C-alpha positions in Angstrom: 9.3 -25.8 -32.6 12.5 -24.0 -31.8 12.0 -21.8 -34.8 8.5 -21.1 -33.7 9.7 -20.1 -30.2 12.2 -17.7 -31.8 9.4 -16.2 -33.9 7.3 -15.7 -30.8 10.2 -14.2 -28.9 10.7 -11.7 -31.8 7.0 -10.8 -31.7 7.1 -10.2 -28.0 10.1 -7.9 -28.3 8.5 -6.1 -31.2 5.4 -5.5 -29.0 7.7 -4.2 -26.2 9.2 -1.8 -28.7 5.7 -0.6 -29.7 4.8 -0.2 -26.0 8.0 1.9 -25.4 7.1 4.1 -28.4 3.6 4.7 -26.9 5.2 5.4 -23.5 7.5 8.0 -25.2 4.5 9.7 -26.8 2.8 9.7 -23.4 5.9 11.3 -21.9 5.7 14.1 -24.5 2.1 14.7 -23.6 2.9 14.8 -19.9 5.5 17.5 -20.4 3.2 19.6 -22.7 0.4 19.4 -20.1 2.7 19.7 -17.0 1.6 16.3 -15.8 3.7 14.1 -13.5 6.2 11.6 -14.9 5.1 8.9 -12.4 1.4 8.0 -11.8 1.4 5.4 -9.0 -2.3 4.8 -9.4 -1.8 3.7 -13.0 1.2 1.6 -12.0 -1.2 -0.3 -9.6 -3.7 -0.7 -12.4 -1.0 -2.1 -14.8 -0.1 -4.7 -12.2 -3.7 -5.6 -11.5 -4.3 -6.0 -15.2 -1.3 -8.3 -15.6 -2.6 -10.6 -12.8 -6.1 -10.6 -14.3 -4.8 -11.6 -17.8 -2.6 -14.3 -16.3 -5.5 -15.7 -14.4 -7.6 -15.8 -17.6 -4.9 -17.5 -19.6 -3.9 -20.0 -16.9 -0.4 -18.5 -16.5 1.4 -18.1 -13.1 0.6 -14.6 -11.8 4.2 -14.1 -10.8 5.2 -14.2 -14.5 2.7 -11.4 -15.3 3.9 -9.3 -12.3 7.6 -9.6 -13.2 6.9 -8.7 -16.8 4.7 -5.8 -15.8 7.4 -4.5 -13.4 10.0 -4.6 -16.2 7.7 -2.8 -18.6 6.8 -0.1 -16.1 10.5 0.5 -15.4 11.3 0.7 -19.1 8.5 3.2 -19.6 9.7 5.4 -16.8 13.2 5.3 -18.2 12.1 6.6 -21.7 9.9 9.3 -20.1 12.5 10.5 -17.6 13.8 13.5 -19.5 11.6 15.7 -17.3 10.5 15.4 -13.7 9.1 18.9 -13.5 5.4 19.6 -13.0 3.3 22.8 -12.6 0.6 22.0 -10.1 -3.0 23.2 -9.9 -5.5 22.6 -7.1 -5.0 21.5 -3.5 -1.6 20.4 -2.4 0.4 19.9 0.8 3.4 21.9 1.7 6.0 19.2 2.5 9.5 19.9 3.9 12.0 17.1 3.4 14.8 17.5 5.9 17.8 15.8 4.4 16.2 16.0 1.0 19.5 16.0 -0.9 20.4 12.5 0.4 19.7 9.5 -1.7 16.5 8.5 0.1 15.6 12.2 0.6 15.7 12.6 -3.2 13.4 9.7 -3.6 10.9 11.3 -1.2 11.1 14.6 -3.0 10.5 13.1 -6.4 7.6 11.0 -5.0 5.8 13.8 -3.4 6.4 16.1 -6.3 4.8 13.8 -8.8 1.9 13.2 -6.4 1.1 16.9 -6.7 2.5 18.4 -3.5 4.6 21.5 -3.0 8.1 20.2 -2.0 10.8 22.1 -0.2 14.2 20.8 1.0 16.3 21.5 4.1 19.8 20.1 3.9 23.3 21.0 5.1 24.9 20.4 1.7 24.2 20.4 -2.0 21.6 22.0 -4.2 18.1 20.8 -5.2 15.7 21.4 -8.1 13.2 22.1 -5.3 13.0 25.2 -3.1 15.8 25.2 -0.5 14.9 26.2 3.1 17.8 27.4 5.2 15.9 28.1 8.4 14.7 24.7 9.6 12.5 26.0 12.4 10.8 28.6 10.2 10.3 26.1 7.4 8.8 23.5 9.7 6.4 26.0 11.2 5.2 26.9 7.7 4.8 23.4 6.4 1.8 21.0 6.4 4.2 17.9 6.6 7.8 17.6 7.8 9.6 14.4 6.9 13.1 13.7 8.4 15.1 11.7 6.0 18.4 12.0 7.9 21.1 9.8 9.5 19.8 7.9 12.5 22.3 9.5 14.8 21.4 13.1 13.7 17.6 12.6 13.7 17.0 13.0 17.4 18.3 16.6 17.6 16.7 17.6 14.4 13.4 16.2 15.6 13.6 18.3 18.7 14.2 21.4 16.6 11.2 20.7 14.4 8.9 20.0 17.3 10.1 23.2 19.1 9.3 25.3 16.0 5.6 25.1 16.7 2.9 24.9 14.0 0.6 22.0 13.3 2.6 20.0 10.8 2.4 16.3 10.6 6.0 15.3 11.7 7.4 12.0 10.7 10.8 10.3 10.3 12.0 7.7 7.9 14.7 6.1 10.1 15.8 2.5 9.8 15.9 2.3 13.6 13.4 3.9 16.0 14.7 3.4 19.5 17.0 6.5 19.4 13.9 8.7 18.8 11.1 6.6 20.3 10.8 8.5 23.6 10.7 11.9 21.9 8.0 10.7 19.5 5.9 9.3 22.2 6.3 12.4 24.4 5.3 14.6 21.4 2.2 12.5 20.8 1.2 12.8 24.4 1.5 16.6 24.2 -0.9 16.6 21.3 1.5 16.8 18.4 0.8 15.0 15.1 3.8 12.7 15.0 4.3 9.3 13.4 7.2 7.2 12.1 7.6 5.4 8.7 10.1 3.1 7.2 10.5 2.3 3.5 11.8 -1.3 3.1 13.5 -0.5 -0.1 16.3 1.7 -1.4 16.4 4.9 -3.3 17.1 3.2 -6.7 13.8 1.4 -6.6 12.0 2.0 -9.9 8.5 0.5 -9.2 6.7 0.1 -6.0 5.0 -3.2 -6.8 5.8 -5.9 -4.1 7.6 -3.3 -1.9 6.8 -2.8 1.8 6.3 0.4 3.8 6.0 0.3 7.6 4.0 2.8 9.6 4.5 3.0 13.3 1.9 4.4 15.6 3.7 6.6 18.2 0.6 7.4 20.2 -1.4 9.4 17.7 -3.3 7.0 15.5 -4.8 9.8 13.3 -1.3 10.9 12.4 -0.3 7.4 11.5 -3.3 7.0 9.2 -2.6 10.4 7.6 1.0 9.3 6.8 -0.3 6.1 5.4 -2.8 7.9 3.2 -0.1 9.7 1.4 0.9 6.4 -0.2 -2.4 4.5 -0.5 -2.8 5.1 -4.3 0.4 3.1 -5.0 1.4 -0.5 -5.2 3.1 -0.3 -1.8 2.1 -2.8 0.8 1.5 -0.6 3.9 2.2 -2.5 7.1 1.3 -1.2 10.6 3.6 -1.9 13.4 4.0 -1.0 17.1 6.9 1.4 17.6 8.5 -0.6 20.3 8.5 -3.8 18.2 10.1 -2.2 15.2 13.8 -2.4 16.1 13.7 -6.0 17.3 12.3 -7.1 13.9 14.7 -4.9 12.0 17.6 -6.6 13.9 16.8 -9.6 11.8 15.4 -8.1 8.6 18.3 -5.6 8.3 21.0 -6.2 10.9 21.3 -10.0 10.5 21.0 -10.0 6.7 23.5 -7.2 6.4 25.9 -8.9 8.8 25.8 -12.2 6.9 26.6 -10.6 3.6 29.4 -8.4 5.1 31.0 -11.4 6.7 30.8 -13.2 3.4 32.5 -10.6 1.3 35.0 -9.9 4.1 36.0 -13.6 4.1 36.3 -13.6 0.3 38.5 -10.5 0.4 40.8 -12.4 2.7 40.6 -15.7 0.8 43.4 -14.9 -1.7 41.1 -15.4 -4.7 39.9 -12.5 -6.8 36.3 -12.1 -7.6 37.2 -12.5 -11.3 38.8 -15.9 -10.6 35.9 -17.2 -8.7 33.3 -15.9 -11.1 34.8 -17.9 -14.0 33.9 -21.1 -12.1 30.8 -19.9 -10.3 27.9 -22.1 -9.3 24.2 -20.9 -9.4 24.2 -20.4 -5.6 27.5 -18.4 -5.8 26.1 -16.1 -8.5 22.8 -15.5 -6.6 24.6 -14.8 -3.3 27.2 -12.5 -5.0 24.5 -10.4 -6.4 23.2 -9.6 -2.9 26.6 -9.4 -1.3 27.8 -6.9 -4.0 24.7 -4.8 -3.5 25.4 -4.6 0.2 29.1 -3.8 -0.4 28.1 -0.7 -2.4 25.7 0.7 0.2 26.4 3.7 2.4 29.0 2.4 5.0 27.8 4.9 7.7 24.2 4.0 7.4 25.0 0.3 7.6 27.3 0.9 10.6 24.5 2.8 12.4 22.0 -0.1 11.7 24.5 -2.4 13.4 25.8 -0.1 16.1 22.6 1.7 17.2 20.3 -1.3 17.4 19.8 -2.3 21.1 19.1 -5.9 20.0 22.5 -6.3 18.3 23.8 -8.7 21.1 21.0 -11.1 20.4 21.6 -11.0 16.6 25.4 -11.6 16.8 24.9 -14.2 19.5 22.5 -16.0 17.3 24.9 -15.8 14.3 27.8 -17.1 16.5 25.6 -20.0 17.8 24.5 -20.9 14.3 28.1 -20.8 13.0 29.3 -23.0 15.9 26.5 -25.5 15.3 27.2 -25.6 11.6 30.9 -26.0 12.2 30.4 -28.9 14.6 27.9 -30.6 12.3 30.1 -30.2 9.3 33.2 -31.7 11.1 31.2 -34.6 12.5 31.7 -38.1 11.1 27.9 -38.5 11.5 25.6 -36.5 9.2 22.6 -36.5 11.5 23.3 -33.1 13.0 23.9 -31.6 9.5 20.8 -33.2 8.2 18.8 -31.8 11.1 19.9 -28.3 10.4 19.0 -28.6 6.7 15.6 -30.2 7.6 14.8 -27.4 10.1 15.6 -24.8 7.4 13.3 -26.5 4.9 10.6 -26.6 7.5 11.1 -22.9 8.3 10.6 -21.9 4.6 7.7 -24.3 4.2 9.7 -26.6 2.0 9.1 -24.4 -1.0 11.0 -21.7 -2.9 11.1 -18.2 -1.3 9.3 -15.5 -3.3 
């Protein structure tokens, strides 16, 4: 039976190799016909087909989705020798402010392969897309302006874009909204088409399956729906949220989770043990946690500082973390396990007693 499993594994990998050959041929056809590298509609169809086949065969759908995501990522990798496209037909003129940043580059690639005319405004670097030095002029001549800029810089840039006139759909991609919320609401009241979006993934994301996007209505529901419509043909899960609720939820989804991992690797740095030493003896839990902590440690320090520093709900987050640490310390040092058991049972109940997806 083990020999049979090895044979099946070999057959699976041979089929993967065949699929990659087909993907490489498709990549050549895309380049010859000036077609986009990424087709997010097809990506959604591949994921749907994987779930359908799993259902028919009695296999857990998560297995099919995980395999499909790996195959999509591998196909993109073998086709990635060219991102260029020559467009025909209707398209939007989209200006990405901060388009040379990591997330800005993700937006430029996404909108480019979706068929839009992309331009970039940035204080540094070069871009394969048309560079626009005059922000106000570029904004006035665009159909859509997306601010993919540091949180602390976005307020002034938003003011400049709005003062430029024109009828562009203006939106930001900030991780926190409170520094610009009042300006967005005022612009909506004055009749401007403004909204706010937040991609809940990083710029290195290969596939959009199982990823979330948040759209905040700033007072112009039509603008919010227009922004959402730019992403509806993808695998993204598009979530609507009230602008005023965004930062409180992000204080837990981002602020607290970042803080926990930063505290963890900061404590390890001070422990006297090197990561290499600990890894040699690592448990399953340690390996899982180190994967997340190492990802956080390699992120943009300024962005992560702003997510902590500029969130008006930070006191509640750090107060909650301190309270939890005090309770855990007290329960762990107690001669009676009842408090510790209670903390564990409450956690199991919070997650529904099952593994987190």
